[in-house]
All heavy atoms as a GROMACS GRO file, in nm:
protein
  607
    1TYR      N    1  13.336  -6.856   1.025
    1TYR     CA    2  13.254  -6.749   1.074
    1TYR      C    3  13.302  -6.618   1.016
    1TYR      O    4  13.408  -6.612   0.956
    1TYR     CB    5  13.252  -6.748   1.228
    1TYR     CG    6  13.382  -6.718   1.295
    1TYR    CD1    7  13.414  -6.588   1.334
    1TYR    CD2    8  13.475  -6.818   1.320
    1TYR    CE1    9  13.533  -6.559   1.397
    1TYR    CE2   10  13.595  -6.789   1.384
    1TYR     CZ   11  13.624  -6.661   1.422
    1TYR     OH   12  13.742  -6.632   1.485
    2GLN      N   13  13.223  -6.514   1.032
    2GLN     CA   14  13.260  -6.383   0.981
    2GLN      C   15  13.292  -6.290   1.096
    2GLN      O   16  13.237  -6.304   1.205
    2GLN     CB   17  13.146  -6.324   0.898
    2GLN     CG   18  13.122  -6.401   0.771
    2GLN     CD   19  13.016  -6.337   0.684
    2GLN    OE1   20  12.981  -6.222   0.701
    2GLN    NE2   21  12.966  -6.413   0.588
    3ARG      N   22  13.382  -6.197   1.070
    3ARG     CA   23  13.419  -6.100   1.171
    3ARG      C   24  13.434  -5.964   1.106
    3ARG      O   25  13.479  -5.954   0.992
    3ARG     CB   26  13.551  -6.142   1.236
    3ARG     CG   27  13.592  -6.051   1.348
    3ARG     CD   28  13.669  -6.124   1.453
    3ARG     NE   29  13.694  -6.032   1.562
    3ARG     CZ   30  13.797  -6.040   1.643
    3ARG    NH1   31  13.884  -6.137   1.629
    3ARG    NH2   32  13.813  -5.952   1.740
    4VAL      N   33  13.393  -5.860   1.180
    4VAL     CA   34  13.404  -5.723   1.131
    4VAL      C   35  13.484  -5.642   1.232
    4VAL      O   36  13.453  -5.643   1.351
    4VAL     CB   37  13.265  -5.660   1.110
    4VAL    CG1   38  13.279  -5.514   1.068
    4VAL    CG2   39  13.183  -5.738   1.009
    5PHE      N   40  13.587  -5.575   1.182
    5PHE     CA   41  13.662  -5.479   1.262
    5PHE      C   42  13.616  -5.342   1.212
    5PHE      O   43  13.637  -5.308   1.096
    5PHE     CB   44  13.812  -5.496   1.242
    5PHE     CG   45  13.865  -5.627   1.294
    5PHE    CD1   46  13.873  -5.738   1.211
    5PHE    CD2   47  13.905  -5.640   1.425
    5PHE    CE1   48  13.922  -5.859   1.258
    5PHE    CE2   49  13.954  -5.761   1.474
    5PHE     CZ   50  13.962  -5.870   1.390
    6LYS      N   51  13.556  -5.265   1.299
    6LYS     CA   52  13.500  -5.135   1.261
    6LYS      C   53  13.611  -5.034   1.233
    6LYS      O   54  13.720  -5.040   1.291
    6LYS     CB   55  13.408  -5.082   1.370
    6LYS     CG   56  13.290  -5.174   1.399
    6LYS     CD   57  13.208  -5.196   1.276
    6LYS     CE   58  13.079  -5.119   1.282
    6LYS     NZ   59  13.000  -5.131   1.162
    7ALA      N   60  13.580  -4.937   1.148
    7ALA     CA   61  13.676  -4.834   1.109
    7ALA      C   62  13.722  -4.752   1.229
    7ALA      O   63  13.834  -4.701   1.230
    7ALA     CB   64  13.613  -4.742   1.005
    8ASP      N   65  13.640  -4.744   1.333
    8ASP     CA   66  13.677  -4.661   1.448
    8ASP      C   67  13.748  -4.741   1.560
    8ASP      O   68  13.770  -4.689   1.669
    8ASP     CB   69  13.555  -4.589   1.505
    8ASP     CG   70  13.446  -4.682   1.555
    8ASP    OD1   71  13.460  -4.806   1.540
    8ASP    OD2   72  13.346  -4.632   1.610
    9VAL      N   73  13.787  -4.866   1.531
    9VAL     CA   74  13.861  -4.944   1.630
    9VAL      C   75  13.995  -4.874   1.658
    9VAL      O   76  14.057  -4.820   1.566
    9VAL     CB   77  13.883  -5.091   1.585
    9VAL    CG1   78  13.976  -5.098   1.466
    9VAL    CG2   79  13.938  -5.176   1.698
   10GLU      N   80  14.035  -4.871   1.783
   10GLU     CA   81  14.163  -4.810   1.819
   10GLU      C   82  14.278  -4.898   1.767
   10GLU      O   83  14.274  -5.020   1.781
   10GLU     CB   84  14.174  -4.796   1.970
   10GLU     CG   85  14.073  -4.701   2.030
   10GLU     CD   86  14.099  -4.557   1.992
   10GLU    OE1   87  14.216  -4.519   1.974
   10GLU    OE2   88  14.000  -4.481   1.978
   11SER      N   89  14.378  -4.836   1.709
   11SER     CA   90  14.493  -4.912   1.658
   11SER      C   91  14.558  -4.995   1.768
   11SER      O   92  14.609  -5.104   1.742
   11SER     CB   93  14.597  -4.817   1.597
   11SER     OG   94  14.546  -4.757   1.481
   12GLY      N   95  14.554  -4.946   1.892
   12GLY     CA   96  14.612  -5.017   2.005
   12GLY      C   97  14.542  -5.148   2.036
   12GLY      O   98  14.596  -5.233   2.106
   13GLU      N   99  14.422  -5.167   1.985
   13GLU     CA  100  14.348  -5.292   2.007
   13GLU      C  101  14.390  -5.401   1.908
   13GLU      O  102  14.359  -5.518   1.927
   13GLU     CB  103  14.197  -5.268   1.996
   13GLU     CG  104  14.141  -5.182   2.108
   13GLU     CD  105  13.991  -5.168   2.099
   13GLU    OE1  106  13.923  -5.269   2.072
   13GLU    OE2  107  13.944  -5.056   2.118
   14MET      N  108  14.462  -5.363   1.805
   14MET     CA  109  14.506  -5.457   1.702
   14MET      C  110  14.643  -5.511   1.743
   14MET      O  111  14.746  -5.473   1.688
   14MET     CB  112  14.510  -5.389   1.565
   14MET     CG  113  14.382  -5.316   1.527
   14MET     SD  114  14.235  -5.420   1.534
   14MET     CE  115  14.264  -5.533   1.403
   15VAL      N  116  14.644  -5.599   1.841
   15VAL     CA  117  14.768  -5.645   1.903
   15VAL      C  118  14.818  -5.776   1.841
   15VAL      O  119  14.742  -5.852   1.782
   15VAL     CB  120  14.750  -5.664   2.056
   15VAL    CG1  121  14.717  -5.531   2.121
   15VAL    CG2  122  14.643  -5.767   2.084
   16TRP      N  123  14.948  -5.800   1.858
   16TRP     CA  124  15.007  -5.928   1.819
   16TRP      C  125  14.941  -6.037   1.903
   16TRP      O  126  14.920  -6.020   2.024
   16TRP     CB  127  15.157  -5.928   1.848
   16TRP     CG  128  15.235  -5.843   1.754
   16TRP    CD1  129  15.278  -5.715   1.777
   16TRP    CD2  130  15.283  -5.878   1.625
   16TRP    NE1  131  15.348  -5.669   1.668
   16TRP    CE2  132  15.353  -5.768   1.573
   16TRP    CE3  133  15.272  -5.993   1.546
   16TRP    CZ2  134  15.413  -5.768   1.448
   16TRP    CZ3  135  15.332  -5.994   1.423
   16TRP    CH2  136  15.401  -5.882   1.373
   17HIS      N  137  14.908  -6.149   1.839
   17HIS     CA  138  14.848  -6.260   1.911
   17HIS      C  139  14.872  -6.390   1.835
   17HIS      O  140  14.918  -6.389   1.722
   17HIS     CB  141  14.698  -6.238   1.933
   17HIS     CG  142  14.618  -6.241   1.806
   17HIS    ND1  143  14.613  -6.134   1.718
   17HIS    CD2  144  14.543  -6.338   1.751
   17HIS    CE1  145  14.537  -6.166   1.616
   17HIS    NE2  146  14.493  -6.290   1.632
   18ARG      N  147  14.840  -6.502   1.903
   18ARG     CA  148  14.850  -6.635   1.842
   18ARG      C  149  14.716  -6.705   1.858
   18ARG      O  150  14.643  -6.678   1.953
   18ARG     CB  151  14.958  -6.719   1.911
   18ARG     CG  152  15.096  -6.661   1.894
   18ARG     CD  153  15.201  -6.750   1.952
   18ARG     NE  154  15.196  -6.748   2.099
   18ARG     CZ  155  15.276  -6.816   2.177
   18ARG    NH1  156  15.368  -6.894   2.125
   18ARG    NH2  157  15.266  -6.806   2.307
   19ASP      N  158  14.685  -6.795   1.767
   19ASP     CA  159  14.561  -6.872   1.775
   19ASP      C  160  14.594  -7.019   1.802
   19ASP      O  161  14.705  -7.065   1.772
   19ASP     CB  162  14.482  -6.859   1.644
   19ASP     CG  163  14.439  -6.716   1.618
   19ASP    OD1  164  14.389  -6.653   1.712
   19ASP    OD2  165  14.457  -6.668   1.506
   20ARG      N  166  14.497  -7.091   1.854
   20ARG     CA  167  14.518  -7.231   1.892
   20ARG      C  168  14.494  -7.330   1.778
   20ARG      O  169  14.513  -7.450   1.795
   20ARG     CB  170  14.427  -7.267   2.009
   20ARG     CG  171  14.463  -7.192   2.134
   20ARG     CD  172  14.376  -7.232   2.248
   20ARG     NE  173  14.415  -7.157   2.368
   20ARG     CZ  174  14.352  -7.164   2.481
   20ARG    NH1  175  14.246  -7.241   2.493
   20ARG    NH2  176  14.394  -7.094   2.583
   21GLU      N  177  14.450  -7.280   1.663
   21GLU     CA  178  14.427  -7.368   1.549
   21GLU      C  179  14.470  -7.297   1.421
   21GLU      O  180  14.479  -7.175   1.417
   21GLU     CB  181  14.280  -7.411   1.540
   21GLU     CG  182  14.182  -7.298   1.515
   21GLU     CD  183  14.143  -7.222   1.640
   21GLU    OE1  184  14.102  -7.283   1.739
   21GLU    OE2  185  14.154  -7.098   1.636
   22ASP      N  186  14.499  -7.378   1.317
   22ASP     CA  187  14.524  -7.321   1.185
   22ASP      C  188  14.399  -7.250   1.138
   22ASP      O  189  14.287  -7.293   1.170
   22ASP     CB  190  14.558  -7.432   1.084
   22ASP     CG  191  14.691  -7.500   1.110
   22ASP    OD1  192  14.778  -7.441   1.178
   22ASP    OD2  193  14.708  -7.614   1.062
   23ARG      N  194  14.418  -7.144   1.062
   23ARG     CA  195  14.304  -7.068   1.010
   23ARG      C  196  14.330  -7.024   0.867
   23ARG      O  197  14.445  -7.005   0.827
   23ARG     CB  198  14.278  -6.943   1.094
   23ARG     CG  199  14.236  -6.974   1.234
   23ARG     CD  200  14.218  -6.848   1.313
   23ARG     NE  201  14.170  -6.883   1.447
   23ARG     CZ  202  14.093  -6.807   1.521
   23ARG    NH1  203  14.056  -6.689   1.476
   23ARG    NH2  204  14.054  -6.846   1.639
   24ILE      N  205  14.222  -7.005   0.795
   24ILE     CA  206  14.227  -6.940   0.665
   24ILE      C  207  14.142  -6.814   0.676
   24ILE      O  208  14.027  -6.820   0.721
   24ILE     CB  209  14.174  -7.031   0.552
   24ILE    CG1  210  14.268  -7.151   0.536
   24ILE    CG2  211  14.162  -6.953   0.421
   24ILE    CD1  212  14.221  -7.252   0.435
   25VAL      N  213  14.201  -6.701   0.638
   25VAL     CA  214  14.133  -6.572   0.645
   25VAL      C  215  14.113  -6.522   0.502
   25VAL      O  216  14.206  -6.522   0.422
   25VAL     CB  217  14.217  -6.471   0.725
   25VAL    CG1  218  14.152  -6.334   0.725
   25VAL    CG2  219  14.240  -6.521   0.867
   26VAL      N  220  13.990  -6.481   0.472
   26VAL     CA  221  13.956  -6.431   0.338
   26VAL      C  222  13.876  -6.302   0.354
   26VAL      O  223  13.777  -6.300   0.428
   26VAL     CB  224  13.870  -6.534   0.260
   26VAL    CG1  225  13.835  -6.482   0.122
   26VAL    CG2  226  13.941  -6.667   0.251
   27PRO      N  227  13.918  -6.193   0.287
   27PRO     CA  228  13.839  -6.071   0.295
   27PRO      C  229  13.707  -6.087   0.221
   27PRO      O  230  13.700  -6.153   0.117
   27PRO     CB  231  13.928  -5.966   0.227
   27PRO     CG  232  14.013  -6.045   0.134
   27PRO     CD  233  14.034  -6.179   0.200
   28ILE      N  234  13.602  -6.030   0.277
   28ILE     CA  235  13.470  -6.037   0.213
   28ILE      C  236  13.457  -5.930   0.106
   28ILE      O  237  13.386  -5.948   0.008
   28ILE     CB  238  13.360  -6.025   0.320
   28ILE    CG1  239  13.366  -6.147   0.412
   28ILE    CG2  240  13.222  -6.010   0.257
   28ILE    CD1  241  13.275  -6.140   0.533
   29GLU      N  242  13.526  -5.820   0.125
   29GLU     CA  243  13.526  -5.712   0.025
   29GLU      C  244  13.665  -5.648   0.023
   29GLU      O  245  13.743  -5.666   0.117
   29GLU     CB  246  13.418  -5.608   0.056
   29GLU     CG  247  13.425  -5.551   0.194
   29GLU     CD  248  13.302  -5.468   0.230
   29GLU    OE1  249  13.190  -5.507   0.197
   29GLU    OE2  250  13.322  -5.363   0.292
   30PRO      N  251  13.698  -5.577  -0.085
   30PRO     CA  252  13.831  -5.516  -0.096
   30PRO      C  253  13.860  -5.424   0.024
   30PRO      O  254  13.770  -5.359   0.077
   30PRO     CB  255  13.824  -5.435  -0.226
   30PRO     CG  256  13.718  -5.502  -0.305
   30PRO     CD  257  13.617  -5.551  -0.205
   31THR      N  258  13.988  -5.421   0.065
   31THR     CA  259  14.028  -5.342   0.181
   31THR      C  260  14.172  -5.297   0.167
   31THR      O  261  14.249  -5.357   0.091
   31THR     CB  262  14.011  -5.426   0.311
   31THR    OG1  263  14.047  -5.345   0.422
   31THR    CG2  264  14.097  -5.550   0.309
   32ASP      N  265  14.206  -5.192   0.240
   32ASP     CA  266  14.346  -5.149   0.244
   32ASP      C  267  14.411  -5.185   0.378
   32ASP      O  268  14.523  -5.144   0.407
   32ASP     CB  269  14.361  -5.000   0.214
   32ASP     CG  270  14.297  -4.911   0.319
   32ASP    OD1  271  14.221  -4.961   0.404
   32ASP    OD2  272  14.322  -4.789   0.315
   33TRP      N  273  14.342  -5.263   0.460
   33TRP     CA  274  14.400  -5.312   0.584
   33TRP      C  275  14.514  -5.407   0.549
   33TRP      O  276  14.517  -5.466   0.440
   33TRP     CB  277  14.296  -5.386   0.667
   33TRP     CG  278  14.195  -5.298   0.736
   33TRP    CD1  279  14.115  -5.205   0.678
   33TRP    CD2  280  14.164  -5.296   0.875
   33TRP    NE1  281  14.034  -5.147   0.772
   33TRP    CE2  282  14.063  -5.202   0.895
   33TRP    CE3  283  14.210  -5.367   0.984
   33TRP    CZ2  284  14.009  -5.174   1.018
   33TRP    CZ3  285  14.156  -5.341   1.109
   33TRP    CH2  286  14.057  -5.245   1.125
   34LEU      N  287  14.607  -5.425   0.644
   34LEU     CA  288  14.724  -5.510   0.621
   34LEU      C  289  14.727  -5.624   0.722
   34LEU      O  290  14.669  -5.614   0.831
   34LEU     CB  291  14.853  -5.428   0.633
   34LEU     CG  292  14.866  -5.308   0.540
   34LEU    CD1  293  14.991  -5.228   0.574
   34LEU    CD2  294  14.868  -5.351   0.394
   35PHE      N  295  14.799  -5.730   0.686
   35PHE     CA  296  14.818  -5.845   0.773
   35PHE      C  297  14.968  -5.866   0.787
   35PHE      O  298  15.043  -5.858   0.690
   35PHE     CB  299  14.754  -5.970   0.710
   35PHE     CG  300  14.772  -6.094   0.792
   35PHE    CD1  301  14.688  -6.120   0.899
   35PHE    CD2  302  14.874  -6.182   0.764
   35PHE    CE1  303  14.705  -6.233   0.976
   35PHE    CE2  304  14.892  -6.297   0.840
   35PHE     CZ  305  14.807  -6.322   0.946
   36GLN      N  306  15.013  -5.893   0.910
   36GLN     CA  307  15.156  -5.911   0.932
   36GLN      C  308  15.180  -6.032   1.022
   36GLN      O  309  15.112  -6.052   1.121
   36GLN     CB  310  15.215  -5.787   0.999
   36GLN     CG  311  15.366  -5.794   1.015
   36GLN     CD  312  15.425  -5.666   1.072
   36GLN    OE1  313  15.356  -5.585   1.130
   36GLN    NE2  314  15.555  -5.649   1.052
   37THR      N  315  15.278  -6.113   0.982
   37THR     CA  316  15.324  -6.223   1.066
   37THR      C  317  15.461  -6.187   1.121
   37THR      O  318  15.531  -6.100   1.067
   37THR     CB  319  15.333  -6.356   0.988
   37THR    OG1  320  15.419  -6.339   0.876
   37THR    CG2  321  15.196  -6.402   0.941
   38GLU      N  322  15.500  -6.254   1.229
   38GLU     CA  323  15.627  -6.226   1.293
   38GLU      C  324  15.742  -6.240   1.193
   38GLU      O  325  15.744  -6.331   1.112
   38GLU     CB  326  15.647  -6.324   1.409
   38GLU     CG  327  15.768  -6.297   1.493
   38GLU     CD  328  15.778  -6.389   1.612
   38GLU    OE1  329  15.730  -6.503   1.604
   38GLU    OE2  330  15.834  -6.346   1.712
   39ASN      N  331  15.834  -6.146   1.198
   39ASN     CA  332  15.953  -6.143   1.112
   39ASN      C  333  15.921  -6.126   0.964
   39ASN      O  334  16.000  -6.167   0.878
   39ASN     CB  335  16.040  -6.268   1.133
   39ASN     CG  336  16.092  -6.278   1.274
   39ASN    OD1  337  16.128  -6.178   1.334
   39ASN    ND2  338  16.092  -6.398   1.328
   40SER      N  339  15.804  -6.070   0.934
   40SER     CA  340  15.766  -6.045   0.794
   40SER      C  341  15.713  -5.904   0.780
   40SER      O  342  15.663  -5.845   0.876
   40SER     CB  343  15.656  -6.143   0.750
   40SER     OG  344  15.703  -6.275   0.753
   41LEU      N  345  15.723  -5.852   0.659
   41LEU     CA  346  15.664  -5.721   0.631
   41LEU      C  347  15.513  -5.735   0.617
   41LEU      O  348  15.463  -5.841   0.577
   41LEU     CB  349  15.722  -5.664   0.502
   41LEU     CG  350  15.871  -5.630   0.506
   41LEU    CD1  351  15.920  -5.592   0.366
   41LEU    CD2  352  15.897  -5.518   0.604
   42PRO      N  353  15.438  -5.630   0.648
   42PRO     CA  354  15.292  -5.635   0.630
   42PRO      C  355  15.256  -5.655   0.482
   42PRO      O  356  15.326  -5.606   0.393
   42PRO     CB  357  15.245  -5.499   0.679
   42PRO     CG  358  15.356  -5.445   0.761
   42PRO     CD  359  15.482  -5.503   0.705
   43VAL      N  360  15.146  -5.727   0.458
   43VAL     CA  361  15.094  -5.748   0.323
   43VAL      C  362  14.947  -5.707   0.319
   43VAL      O  363  14.877  -5.713   0.420
   43VAL     CB  364  15.109  -5.895   0.276
   43VAL    CG1  365  15.255  -5.933   0.266
   43VAL    CG2  366  15.034  -5.989   0.368
   44LYS      N  367  14.903  -5.666   0.203
   44LYS     CA  368  14.763  -5.630   0.184
   44LYS      C  369  14.676  -5.754   0.206
   44LYS      O  370  14.713  -5.865   0.165
   44LYS     CB  371  14.743  -5.574   0.044
   44LYS     CG  372  14.606  -5.520   0.020
   44LYS     CD  373  14.598  -5.452  -0.115
   44LYS     CE  374  14.456  -5.402  -0.134
   44LYS     NZ  375  14.439  -5.334  -0.261
   45ILE      N  376  14.562  -5.735   0.270
   45ILE     CA  377  14.471  -5.847   0.292
   45ILE      C  378  14.390  -5.867   0.164
   45ILE      O  379  14.302  -5.787   0.131
   45ILE     CB  380  14.378  -5.821   0.413
   45ILE    CG1  381  14.462  -5.811   0.541
   45ILE    CG2  382  14.274  -5.932   0.424
   45ILE    CD1  383  14.382  -5.776   0.665
   46GLU      N  384  14.425  -5.972   0.090
   46GLU     CA  385  14.354  -6.007  -0.033
   46GLU      C  386  14.374  -6.155  -0.059
   46GLU      O  387  14.473  -6.214  -0.018
   46GLU     CB  388  14.403  -5.923  -0.151
   46GLU     CG  389  14.550  -5.935  -0.180
   46GLU     CD  390  14.598  -5.837  -0.288
   46GLU    OE1  391  14.518  -5.760  -0.341
   46GLU    OE2  392  14.718  -5.841  -0.318
   47GLY      N  393  14.278  -6.216  -0.123
   47GLY     CA  394  14.284  -6.361  -0.146
   47GLY      C  395  14.279  -6.435  -0.014
   47GLY      O  396  14.232  -6.383   0.087
   48GLN      N  397  14.329  -6.558  -0.013
   48GLN     CA  398  14.332  -6.638   0.110
   48GLN      C  399  14.464  -6.618   0.182
   48GLN      O  400  14.570  -6.617   0.120
   48GLN     CB  401  14.317  -6.787   0.078
   48GLN     CG  402  14.180  -6.827   0.033
   48GLN     CD  403  14.166  -6.979   0.025
   48GLN    OE1  404  14.260  -7.054   0.050
   48GLN    NE2  405  14.047  -7.024  -0.008
   49ILE      N  406  14.455  -6.606   0.314
   49ILE     CA  407  14.574  -6.598   0.397
   49ILE      C  408  14.569  -6.716   0.493
   49ILE      O  409  14.473  -6.731   0.568
   49ILE     CB  410  14.580  -6.466   0.476
   49ILE    CG1  411  14.588  -6.346   0.380
   49ILE    CG2  412  14.699  -6.466   0.572
   49ILE    CD1  413  14.578  -6.212   0.449
   50PHE      N  414  14.673  -6.800   0.488
   50PHE     CA  415  14.681  -6.913   0.580
   50PHE      C  416  14.757  -6.868   0.704
   50PHE      O  417  14.866  -6.812   0.693
   50PHE     CB  418  14.753  -7.031   0.514
   50PHE     CG  419  14.774  -7.147   0.608
   50PHE    CD1  420  14.666  -7.224   0.650
   50PHE    CD2  421  14.899  -7.177   0.656
   50PHE    CE1  422  14.684  -7.330   0.737
   50PHE    CE2  423  14.920  -7.283   0.742
   50PHE     CZ  424  14.811  -7.360   0.784
   51VAL      N  425  14.699  -6.892   0.821
   51VAL     CA  426  14.760  -6.854   0.948
   51VAL      C  427  14.784  -6.983   1.028
   51VAL      O  428  14.689  -7.041   1.081
   51VAL     CB  429  14.670  -6.758   1.027
   51VAL    CG1  430  14.741  -6.712   1.154
   51VAL    CG2  431  14.628  -6.639   0.942
   52PRO      N  432  14.908  -7.030   1.038
   52PRO     CA  433  14.936  -7.153   1.113
   52PRO      C  434  14.913  -7.132   1.263
   52PRO      O  435  14.939  -7.024   1.316
   52PRO     CB  436  15.085  -7.180   1.087
   52PRO     CG  437  15.125  -7.089   0.977
   52PRO     CD  438  15.029  -6.976   0.975
   53LYS      N  439  14.866  -7.236   1.329
   53LYS     CA  440  14.843  -7.226   1.473
   53LYS      C  441  14.974  -7.192   1.543
   53LYS      O  442  15.081  -7.233   1.501
   53LYS     CB  443  14.783  -7.355   1.529
   53LYS     CG  444  14.876  -7.472   1.531
   53LYS     CD  445  14.808  -7.592   1.593
   53LYS     CE  446  14.901  -7.712   1.590
   53LYS     NZ  447  14.840  -7.829   1.650
   54GLY      N  448  14.962  -7.111   1.647
   54GLY     CA  449  15.078  -7.074   1.726
   54GLY      C  450  15.167  -6.967   1.667
   54GLY      O  451  15.264  -6.925   1.730
   55SER      N  452  15.135  -6.917   1.546
   55SER     CA  453  15.219  -6.814   1.485
   55SER      C  454  15.172  -6.675   1.529
   55SER      O  455  15.052  -6.647   1.535
   55SER     CB  456  15.216  -6.824   1.333
   55SER     OG  457  15.088  -6.794   1.283
   56TRP      N  458  15.267  -6.588   1.561
   56TRP     CA  459  15.234  -6.451   1.599
   56TRP      C  460  15.191  -6.374   1.475
   56TRP      O  461  15.256  -6.381   1.369
   56TRP     CB  462  15.357  -6.383   1.661
   56TRP     CG  463  15.387  -6.431   1.799
   56TRP    CD1  464  15.482  -6.524   1.834
   56TRP    CD2  465  15.322  -6.393   1.920
   56TRP    NE1  466  15.480  -6.544   1.970
   56TRP    CE2  467  15.382  -6.465   2.026
   56TRP    CE3  468  15.218  -6.306   1.950
   56TRP    CZ2  469  15.343  -6.451   2.158
   56TRP    CZ3  470  15.178  -6.292   2.082
   56TRP    CH2  471  15.240  -6.363   2.184
   57HIS      N  472  15.081  -6.299   1.487
   57HIS     CA  473  15.031  -6.221   1.375
   57HIS      C  474  14.942  -6.108   1.426
   57HIS      O  475  14.902  -6.107   1.542
   57HIS     CB  476  14.954  -6.310   1.277
   57HIS     CG  477  14.834  -6.377   1.338
   57HIS    ND1  478  14.845  -6.490   1.417
   57HIS    CD2  479  14.704  -6.346   1.333
   57HIS    CE1  480  14.724  -6.526   1.456
   57HIS    NE2  481  14.637  -6.440   1.408
   58ARG      N  482  14.911  -6.016   1.335
   58ARG     CA  483  14.823  -5.904   1.368
   58ARG      C  484  14.767  -5.843   1.241
   58ARG      O  485  14.821  -5.863   1.131
   58ARG     CB  486  14.898  -5.796   1.446
   58ARG     CG  487  15.004  -5.725   1.362
   58ARG     CD  488  15.068  -5.615   1.439
   58ARG     NE  489  15.174  -5.552   1.360
   58ARG     CZ  490  15.225  -5.434   1.386
   58ARG    NH1  491  15.182  -5.365   1.490
   58ARG    NH2  492  15.320  -5.384   1.311
   59ALA      N  493  14.659  -5.768   1.258
   59ALA     CA  494  14.604  -5.687   1.150
   59ALA      C  495  14.648  -5.543   1.175
   59ALA      O  496  14.662  -5.501   1.290
   59ALA     CB  497  14.452  -5.696   1.146
   60ILE      N  498  14.671  -5.470   1.068
   60ILE     CA  499  14.709  -5.330   1.077
   60ILE      C  500  14.596  -5.249   1.014
   60ILE      O  501  14.559  -5.271   0.898
   60ILE     CB  502  14.843  -5.303   1.007
   60ILE    CG1  503  14.953  -5.386   1.075
   60ILE    CG2  504  14.877  -5.154   1.010
   60ILE    CD1  505  15.087  -5.382   1.005
   61LYS      N  506  14.546  -5.156   1.092
   61LYS     CA  507  14.428  -5.079   1.054
   61LYS      C  508  14.447  -5.000   0.926
   61LYS      O  509  14.550  -4.938   0.904
   61LYS     CB  510  14.394  -4.984   1.169
   61LYS     CG  511  14.267  -4.908   1.151
   61LYS     CD  512  14.238  -4.823   1.273
   61LYS     CE  513  14.121  -4.733   1.247
   61LYS     NZ  514  14.092  -4.650   1.363
   62GLY      N  515  14.343  -5.006   0.842
   62GLY     CA  516  14.336  -4.926   0.722
   62GLY      C  517  14.218  -4.831   0.734
   62GLY      O  518  14.179  -4.792   0.844
   63THR      N  519  14.157  -4.799   0.620
   63THR     CA  520  14.039  -4.713   0.622
   63THR      C  521  13.915  -4.800   0.605
   63THR      O  522  13.920  -4.908   0.544
   63THR     CB  523  14.045  -4.609   0.509
   63THR    OG1  524  14.062  -4.677   0.384
   63THR    CG2  525  14.161  -4.514   0.529
   64GLY      N  526  13.805  -4.755   0.659
   64GLY     CA  527  13.680  -4.830   0.648
   64GLY      C  528  13.683  -4.954   0.736
   64GLY      O  529  13.778  -4.981   0.809
   65ASP      N  530  13.573  -5.029   0.732
   65ASP     CA  531  13.561  -5.153   0.809
   65ASP      C  532  13.638  -5.265   0.741
   65ASP      O  533  13.651  -5.267   0.618
   65ASP     CB  534  13.414  -5.196   0.820
   65ASP     CG  535  13.329  -5.101   0.901
   65ASP    OD1  536  13.385  -5.015   0.972
   65ASP    OD2  537  13.206  -5.114   0.894
   66LEU      N  538  13.691  -5.357   0.822
   66LEU     CA  539  13.753  -5.479   0.769
   66LEU      C  540  13.653  -5.592   0.792
   66LEU      O  541  13.619  -5.623   0.906
   66LEU     CB  542  13.884  -5.511   0.841
   66LEU     CG  543  13.946  -5.646   0.808
   66LEU    CD1  544  13.983  -5.656   0.660
   66LEU    CD2  545  14.068  -5.672   0.896
   67LYS      N  546  13.607  -5.653   0.684
   67LYS     CA  547  13.513  -5.764   0.692
   67LYS      C  548  13.582  -5.888   0.636
   67LYS      O  549  13.622  -5.891   0.520
   67LYS     CB  550  13.387  -5.734   0.611
   67LYS     CG  551  13.312  -5.613   0.662
   67LYS     CD  552  13.194  -5.579   0.576
   67LYS     CE  553  13.129  -5.452   0.627
   67LYS     NZ  554  13.018  -5.408   0.539
   68ILE      N  555  13.596  -5.989   0.724
   68ILE     CA  556  13.668  -6.111   0.684
   68ILE      C  557  13.588  -6.235   0.718
   68ILE      O  558  13.502  -6.233   0.806
   68ILE     CB  559  13.807  -6.121   0.750
   68ILE    CG1  560  13.797  -6.112   0.902
   68ILE    CG2  561  13.901  -6.015   0.695
   68ILE    CD1  562  13.928  -6.134   0.976
   69ARG      N  563  13.618  -6.340   0.645
   69ARG     CA  564  13.563  -6.473   0.674
   69ARG      C  565  13.680  -6.557   0.727
   69ARG      O  566  13.788  -6.557   0.666
   69ARG     CB  567  13.505  -6.534   0.547
   69ARG     CG  568  13.436  -6.667   0.569
   69ARG     CD  569  13.358  -6.712   0.446
   69ARG     NE  570  13.243  -6.625   0.425
   69ARG     CZ  571  13.227  -6.547   0.318
   69ARG    NH1  572  13.315  -6.546   0.221
   69ARG    NH2  573  13.120  -6.471   0.305
   70ILE      N  574  13.659  -6.621   0.841
   70ILE     CA  575  13.763  -6.701   0.904
   70ILE      C  576  13.717  -6.847   0.909
   70ILE      O  577  13.607  -6.876   0.957
   70ILE     CB  578  13.792  -6.652   1.047
   70ILE    CG1  579  13.838  -6.506   1.044
   70ILE    CG2  580  13.897  -6.740   1.114
   70ILE    CD1  581  13.844  -6.440   1.180
   71LYS      N  582  13.802  -6.936   0.860
   71LYS     CA  583  13.774  -7.078   0.867
   71LYS      C  584  13.878  -7.143   0.957
   71LYS      O  585  13.998  -7.138   0.928
   71LYS     CB  586  13.777  -7.143   0.730
   71LYS     CG  587  13.746  -7.289   0.733
   71LYS     CD  588  13.740  -7.350   0.594
   71LYS     CE  589  13.704  -7.496   0.604
   71LYS     NZ  590  13.698  -7.560   0.474
   72LYS      N  591  13.832  -7.201   1.068
   72LYS     CA  592  13.923  -7.275   1.157
   72LYS      C  593  13.942  -7.415   1.100
   72LYS      O  594  13.847  -7.479   1.061
   72LYS     CB  595  13.863  -7.284   1.297
   72LYS     CG  596  13.849  -7.149   1.366
   72LYS     CD  597  13.788  -7.167   1.503
   72LYS     CE  598  13.767  -7.035   1.571
   72LYS     NZ  599  13.711  -7.050   1.707
   73LEU      N  600  14.067  -7.460   1.096
   73LEU     CA  601  14.097  -7.592   1.041
   73LEU      C  602  14.123  -7.693   1.150
   73LEU      O  603  14.154  -7.661   1.260
   73LEU     CB  604  14.218  -7.583   0.948
   73LEU     CG  605  14.204  -7.484   0.833
   73LEU    CD1  606  14.333  -7.475   0.753
   73LEU    CD2  607  14.090  -7.523   0.742
   0.00000   0.00000   0.00000
């Protein structure tokens, strides 16, 4: 499915969380938003990002909207 995080989303809403299934996240268009997993430095959201189930992670707000495609495995 696709998800959009609007540019005006409050940074406080981008909280650490875990998902119940493995996921692959792919940006639909270039972005300067970042993705961070527990005990790791943030990385630019580009290409495919594999998110293992149960792992703590979050998005860090950039400029503009973040448009991503998420595939649950």
